[in-house]
Every structure is written in structure tokens, then in C-alpha cells.
C-alpha positions in Angstrom: -17.7 21.2 1.5 -21.2 22.0 1.9 -24.2 21.6 3.9 -26.5 18.9 5.1 -29.6 21.0 4.1 -29.2 20.0 0.4 -30.9 16.9 -1.0 -28.4 14.3 -2.1 -28.7 11.5 -4.6 -26.2 8.7 -4.0 -25.3 6.6 -7.0 -23.4 3.3 -6.4 -21.8 1.7 -9.4 -19.9 -1.5 -8.6 -19.3 -4.8 -10.2 -22.0 -7.4 -9.9 -20.2 -9.4 -7.2 -20.4 -6.5 -4.7 -23.7 -6.0 -2.9 -25.1 -3.9 -0.1 -28.1 -5.2 1.9 -31.1 -3.0 2.6 -30.3 -2.6 6.3 -26.8 -1.1 5.5 -28.2 1.4 3.1 -31.1 2.3 5.4 -28.6 2.9 8.2 -26.7 5.2 5.9 -29.8 7.2 5.0 -30.8 7.4 8.7 -27.4 8.8 9.7 -27.5 11.3 6.8 -31.0 12.6 6.2 -29.8 14.7 3.2 -29.6 11.5 1.2 -33.1 11.3 -0.4 -32.3 8.8 -3.1 -29.9 5.8 -3.5 -29.5 4.2 -6.9 -27.4 1.0 -7.1 -26.2 0.1 -10.6 -24.4 -3.1 -11.1 -21.9 -3.1 -13.9 -19.1 -5.2 -15.4 -15.7 -5.0 -13.9 -12.9 -3.3 -15.9 -9.4 -2.5 -14.7 -9.6 1.0 -16.3 -12.4 3.7 -16.0 -15.4 3.1 -18.2 -16.3 5.5 -21.0 -19.2 7.8 -20.2 -21.5 6.0 -22.7 -20.9 2.5 -21.3 -23.9 0.4 -22.3 -24.1 -1.4 -18.9 -25.1 1.9 -17.2 -28.5 3.7 -17.5 -28.7 6.8 -19.6 -28.8 10.0 -17.6 -27.9 8.1 -14.4 -25.7 10.9 -13.2 -27.9 13.9 -14.2 -28.9 14.6 -10.6 -26.2 12.5 -8.8 -24.4 14.5 -6.1 -22.5 11.6 -4.4 -20.9 8.7 -6.3 -19.5 5.5 -4.8 -17.6 3.6 -7.4 -14.7 1.2 -8.1 -13.6 2.1 -11.7 -16.5 4.0 -13.3 -16.2 7.8 -13.4 -18.7 9.7 -15.5 -17.7 12.5 -17.8 -18.0 15.9 -16.1 -20.5 17.0 -18.7 -22.9 14.2 -17.7 -22.6 14.8 -14.0 -23.3 18.5 -13.5 -24.1 18.4 -9.8 -21.6 15.8 -8.7 -19.9 17.1 -5.6 -18.2 14.1 -3.9 -16.7 10.8 -5.1 -15.9 7.9 -2.8 -13.8 5.1 -4.3 -14.3 1.5 -3.3 -10.6 0.9 -3.9 -7.6 2.0 -1.8 -5.5 2.9 -4.9 -6.2 5.5 -7.6 -3.7 4.7 -10.3 -6.5 3.4 -12.5 -8.3 6.8 -12.6 -5.5 9.4 -12.8 -6.0 9.9 -16.6 -9.7 10.4 -16.3 -11.2 13.8 -17.1 -13.0 14.0 -13.8 -9.8 13.5 -12.0 -7.6 15.8 -14.2 -10.1 18.5 -15.0 -12.2 19.0 -11.9 -11.7 19.7 -8.2 -14.4 17.3 -7.0 -13.2 15.8 -3.8 -12.2 12.1 -4.1 -11.8 9.8 -1.1 -10.6 6.2 -1.1 -11.4 3.1 1.0 -7.9 2.9 2.2 -7.8 0.9 5.4 -10.8 -1.3 4.8 -8.7 -4.2 3.6 -5.7 -3.9 6.0 -6.8 -6.8 8.3 -7.2 -9.4 5.6 -4.2 -8.2 3.6 -2.1 -8.5 6.7 -3.4 -12.0 7.3 -2.4 -12.8 3.7 1.1 -11.5 4.4 1.4 -13.5 7.5 0.1 -16.7 5.8 2.5 -16.5 3.0 5.5 -15.7 5.2 4.8 -18.5 7.6 4.1 -20.9 4.7 7.7 -20.3 3.5 9.4 -20.3 6.9 7.6 -23.5 8.0 7.9 -25.2 4.5 4.1 -25.6 4.1 4.4 -26.4 0.3 6.6 -29.4 1.1 4.4 -30.6 3.9 1.3 -30.4 1.6 3.2 -32.4 -1.0 4.0 -35.0 1.6 0.3 -35.1 2.5 -0.8 -35.5 -1.1 1.6 -38.5 -1.3 0.4 -40.0 1.9 4.0 -39.7 3.1 4.9 -39.4 6.8 8.2 -37.5 6.3 11.2 -37.8 8.6 12.1 -34.8 10.7 15.6 -34.9 9.1 14.0 -34.5 5.6 12.4 -31.1 6.6 14.7 -28.1 6.0 15.5 -26.0 9.1 12.7 -23.9 10.4 13.5 -20.5 11.8 10.8 -18.8 13.8 10.1 -15.1 13.6 11.6 -13.9 16.9 14.4 -11.4 16.3 13.9 -11.1 12.5 13.7 -7.6 11.1 10.7 -6.7 9.0 11.0 -3.6 6.8 7.7 -1.9 5.8 8.1 0.1 2.6 5.1 2.4 2.8 3.8 2.7 6.4 0.1 3.2 5.7 -2.9 1.2 7.0 -1.7 -2.1 5.5 1.8 -1.7 6.6 0.8 -0.8 10.1 -1.4 -3.8 10.6 1.4 -6.1 9.3 3.7 -4.4 11.7 1.3 -5.0 14.6 1.2 -8.7 13.8 5.0 -8.9 13.3 5.6 -7.2 16.6 3.4 -9.7 18.3 5.5 -12.5 16.8 8.7 -11.0 18.2 10.0 -9.3 15.1 11.7 -5.9 14.9 9.9 -3.5 12.7 11.6 -0.7 10.5 9.4 1.7 8.6 10.1 3.7 5.4 8.1 6.6 4.2 8.7 9.3 1.6 8.5 12.2 4.2 10.3 12.3 7.5 8.4 11.4 10.6 10.4 12.9 13.4 7.7 13.9 15.8 5.0 11.8 17.5 2.3 13.7 15.7 3.9 13.1 12.3 4.0 9.4 13.0 0.2 9.1 13.6 -2.0 7.5 11.1 -4.3 10.1 9.6 -6.4 7.9 7.4 -9.3 5.6 8.3 -8.4 2.5 10.4 -10.4 -0.6 11.3 -11.0 -0.5 15.1 -8.5 -2.5 17.1 -6.0 -2.8 14.3 -2.9 -1.2 13.0 -0.5 1.2 14.7 -2.4 4.5 14.9 0.2 6.2 17.1 3.2 5.0 15.0 5.0 3.6 18.0 5.9 0.1 16.8 8.8 0.8 14.4 12.2 0.7 16.2 13.7 2.7 13.3 12.1 5.1 10.8 13.7 5.8 7.4 12.5 8.3 4.9 13.5 10.1 1.7 13.5 9.6 -2.1 17.3 9.1 -2.6 18.7 5.6 -3.4 21.2 5.9 -0.5 18.4 6.2 2.1 16.5 3.3 0.5 19.6 1.1 0.4 20.4 1.9 4.1 16.9 0.7 5.0 17.1 -2.5 2.9 20.5 -3.6 4.1 19.3 -4.6 7.6 16.2 -6.6 6.6 15.2 -10.2 6.8 11.8 -9.6 5.4 10.6 -6.7 3.1 6.9 -5.8 2.9 6.0 -3.6 -0.1 2.8 -1.6 0.6 3.4 1.6 -1.4 1.0 3.3 -3.8 1.9 3.1 -7.5 3.1 6.5 -8.8 5.6 7.5 -11.4 8.1 7.9 -8.6 7.6 4.4 -7.2 7.5 2.6 -10.5 10.4 0.1 -10.6 11.5 1.5 -7.2 13.0 -2.0 -6.5 15.4 -3.3 -9.1 18.6 -5.2 -9.5 20.6 -3.0 -7.0 17.9 -3.3 -4.4 17.6 -7.1 -4.8 21.3 -7.5 -4.6 21.3 -5.7 -1.2 18.4 -7.9 0.0 20.1 -11.0 -1.3 23.0 -10.6 1.0 20.8 -11.7 3.9 18.6 -13.9 1.7 15.6 -11.7 2.6 12.0 -12.7 1.9 10.1 -10.1 -0.2 6.3 -9.7 0.0 4.6 -7.4 -2.6 1.1 -6.5 -1.5 1.0 -3.4 -3.8 1.2 -3.1 -7.6 3.4 -5.3 -9.6 5.1 -2.4 -11.4 6.8 -1.2 -8.2 9.2 -4.1 -8.7 11.4 -4.7 -11.7 10.0 -8.1 -12.4 12.9 -9.4 -14.5 15.3 -8.3 -11.8 13.2 -10.1 -9.3 13.2 -13.3 -11.3 17.0 -13.1 -11.6 17.3 -12.7 -7.8 15.1 -15.7 -7.2 17.1 -17.8 -9.5 20.3 -17.2 -7.5 21.0 -19.7 -4.7 20.3 -18.6 -1.2 23.6 -17.8 0.4 25.0 -16.7 -2.9 23.1 -13.5 -3.3 19.7 -15.0 -3.9 16.5 -13.9 -2.2 15.1 -16.3 0.4 11.7 -16.2 -1.3 9.0 -13.9 -2.6 5.2 -13.7 -2.2 3.6 -11.7 -5.0 -0.1 -10.6 -4.9 0.6 -8.2 -7.8 2.3 -8.8 -11.1 3.1 -7.2 -14.4 1.0 -7.7 -16.4 -2.2 -8.9 -14.8 -3.3 -11.6 -15.5 0.2 -13.0 -15.3 0.9 -14.8 -18.6 0.9 -18.6 -18.4 4.5 -18.7 -19.6 5.9 -16.4 -17.0 8.8 -17.9 -15.0 7.3 -16.7 -11.8 4.8 -19.6 -11.9 7.5 -22.2 -11.6 10.2 -20.7 -9.4 10.7 -22.8 -6.3 10.9 -19.9 -3.9 8.0 -17.8 -5.3 4.4 -17.8 -4.2 2.0 -16.1 -6.7 -1.6 -15.2 -6.0 -4.0 -13.4 -8.4 -4.3 -10.1 -6.6 -6.8 -11.5 -4.1 -5.2 -10.5 -0.8 -7.9 -7.9 -0.2 -10.8 -10.3 -0.5 -13.1 -10.3 2.5 -16.8 -10.4 3.3 -16.4 -7.2 5.2 -15.4 -4.9 2.4 -18.8 -3.4 1.6 -19.6 -2.7 5.2 -16.3 -1.0 5.8 -16.4 1.1 2.7 -19.8 2.4 3.7 -18.3 3.1 7.1 -15.7 5.4 5.5 -18.3 7.0 3.3 -20.5 7.6 6.3 -17.6 9.1 8.3 -16.9 11.5 5.4 -20.6 12.5 4.9 -20.6 13.4 8.6 -17.5 15.5 8.1 -19.1 17.1 5.0 -22.1 18.1 7.0 -20.0 19.6 9.7 -17.7 21.4 7.3 -14.7 19.3 8.3 -11.8 17.9 6.2 -12.4 14.4 4.7 -10.5 11.3 5.8 -8.7 9.3 3.1 -8.8 12.4 0.8 -6.9 12.0 -2.4 -4.1 14.6 -2.9 -4.0 15.1 -6.7 -0.5 16.7 -6.5 0.9 13.5 -4.9 -1.1 11.1 -7.0 -2.6 9.2 -4.1 
């Protein structure tokens, strides 16, 4: 991975709403003296990679760039001849997998997986408790200046004894599990690969200190595999399903009619904190239209949709048991600092010749 004796030029290309203060960048340079130059280039946000000749970026910006911190922009390999390491500001990579620098080079790419786990877990908890405690109804009463009678409030079930299933037990899922465990919930985990040993259950990616489940000891049961039978056995016992998987060809529409029928038997609540395409959205709408107790889902909280932005005429906006947010669960004032923390950790590993944390596996697609 290379040595700390070389001179590095770090280029940061992020949308205009992301900023780093001088102290943060100075601390990074002090920790890694090989960084002789840092260039910050603000650009417009796009959901797909920019073209190499994007007019918002300076010409020849990447001619001597050795390290790139970016959200969506990836330069063409021909315009970045000495680029040796890319760190993404995002946790997911589905937006770059068709880019030449991803497909045609072996340049190491790491993600900022883990930096948004605390706030996303808070979002999950907020939406779940909003449903179980009927917060939308209470806010309606308040807007009407109405002191509602206790008898008019639907039954409230607290979280103790409920079973939360975490589909994708990464940084986000582990922090949600930590909170759920503190509220008295049982936690079941589902991962693609089996996790039969203590070592295999450990979190290998970057984790915000004092968060998550690094040792993987919270789940009472651990399911794994890619077959429908294994997935269905996992879903059958759930009161709450948290979706926190990366989007890949294998996970696209992983949850459809059959899966929602299983979840509907217990009137489960579904929270999608991942990409909208993991759910068959039409099947989800149908499951939310069914009455609870007659095969319908208890509710859903969606921070991802298909497409995005969600069209104004989508039925999701008006379904009584559906809470839609515009892909904002990761919002936090701590993102920039934490992303630099991951970058700094990896630069240290690079200097020592050690393996990167949060390294993208191109074969798996995440």
C-alpha cells in the first residue's frame, strides 16, 4: 500500500454544504506529514458520478492527486495518473459501480461506513416510538387544541419483549440493536455469511466509540444465507424488521409479496434505512393497505424510496401507517469530522503497510 516517504496531494471534492474547518485539516496533516498539499473543491451534488470534464471542477485538478476524498465524483483514470487511494464520504457504493475507475482499476476504495450509525439509529428509534406511542395522533390533537381522552388513544405497547430483526448486521444495524436491547427487546440478526464463531461475529469495520455491538454478542439468534427458506424463517418471528443492507443485484427486491405476507401475520413494523430498491415498493403498498390483524403490516418507516425524489402522486405519502422521510436519516453535524477520522485511520494503516478498514470488496459489490 505504500510508504509514508512519498509526498501526497489530498483532493477533497464534496457538495457545497459539506465543509471542513482549518483545524481539522491541519490536524490531519500533522498526523500524516506525507500530505504536503490539500485542495478542497466544492461542487454540485449529483446522485451519480460526474463526468471527468464536469465544468464545476478545475481543469487538471487530479494531475498530481494521490489521495481523493469524494462523495460522487470519480475522475477518469487517464486524468488521475498518480491516484493511489480513494476514500468515499458515503457508506454505500452503488452509485459508483459502473464508473471506469471502479471497474477498470485496482485503486483501493474505502467508505465512511459507520460514521452515520448513531444518528440513523436515533432516526430508527424515533420513527418506531412515534408509531407505537401514536405521536401523529397526539400532534394532531395538539394542532387542534384538543385535550384528548385516554379512551380515544389506541392501545400503547411498549418495546419490552418485542423481537427486532436486523437484516444486515453492520454498523447501523449494530447500533440499532444496542438501543433495542436497552429497551428490553430481543434482537435477531441476519447476514449473508454464517457467523458461528465469536471472531466471525466481530465488527471489522470502523465504529464510532461507545456505540454499536463490536463483539456481536447482542443477538439472541443469528440467521444467515441467501436462500428464501432461511430468510423466511428469520422473518416469521419478528415484531419489527430493520432493513440495513447494501444495495446489490442480489439484494434488489429481496423483500416482496411473500416476505410481507410473512411479516403481516404478526402485523410487524418495517423500517427501511437502506436503499428503496431492496423492497418491492408495490408489494409494500399492498401490505400496508391490508388491515392489521388481516395480514397487513403494522406500519412502515421509509427513509429510502423508488424513485428518489418520491413522486408527489405516490400512494406512500397518504397511507395511514407509513412514515416517509426524504433520505435524511444520516444527517448530522458530525459527519465531516468522522469521515476524516476514518481517512486518518486508513492513512496510518497505509503508512504502516496494514490493511485498510472499510475497504470495498469489488467482488461483493460493497
